N, C-alpha and C positions, 0 to 999 in steps of 0.2 A: 731243533729240527722243524719247528713250527714254521709253516709257510714255504719251506724248502723241500728239496727232494734229493734222493740219493741216486747217483748215476753210475757209480763204480765201487769196487771193493774198498779202495782207500778211503773214500768218503764214508762208507759204512763203518770202517774201523774208527774213523774220527768221531762219528756219532756214538759208538759204543764207549770210546774213551771218555767223551764228554758226559754221557749219561751215568757211567759207572764210577768215574774217578780213577779208572785204571790207566796205566801208562799206555802209550801207543804200542809198545812192544807186547805188553800183556793183552791188550785188545786184539792185536794181530793174531796172537796165539789162540785167543778165545774164538774169534771168527773163523780162523783156519780149522780149529778143532770141530766146530759145528759143521762146516762144509765137508770135512773129511768123514765125520760120522754119518752124515746123510749119504755121501757118495759111497762109502763102504757098505752101508746097508742096502742101497739100490744095486750095487755090483753083486752082492750076495743073494739077490732075488727077494729081498724083504721090502716092506713098505715102511715109511716113517710117517706116523700120525702125530701131529701136534694139535691136540684138542683145542678148538676155537680158532686155530690159525689155518690149518690145511693139511693135506696129505700128499707126500711125494711117493710116486710109484713108478713102475716100469711096465710098459705095454709092449706086446709083440706086434711087429708090423710084418705082414706076409710079403713074400716076394711078389713082384709085379712087373709088368712090362710098361716102359715109358718111351718117350721119344727125345732124341737129342735136339734141343731147340735150334741149334745152328744148322744142322744137316737134315733134320727130319727123320734120321735113321732110327729104327727101333733098337731099344737097349733093354737089357734085363736089369732090374733093380733088385738087389738081393734082400732077403729077409733081414730084419734088424730089430734091435730093442731100442725103444724110445723112452727117455725119462719124461714123466708128466707131473704136473702139480695141479691139485684141485683145491681151491680155496674153501675153508671151513665157514660155518655160519657166523662165527664171531668176526672174522675178517670181512666177510661180505656185508654184515650189518654195519661195521665201522666205516667202510668205504661208501655206503649208501646213506650215511647220516647227513 
């Protein structure tokens, strides 16, 4: 992966397969399992803290009033939950080297 970058899930699966020696099928299962675990935790209202990497969490967004950009008409934007990611110190340090 040196010098390259990952732009989609299939490329991530390829990198996992290359780095671990797992088959593409096993790598797909591993990546899907990680995504499912994080998604299930967030859906259940929990945080996922990966020390040195970052924290996945959910924040509450209050209802608000907005405008339709086409018509200028006022619209109500309902309250919602938003997934968030905050990079940890180790990841920040790595990116800033």
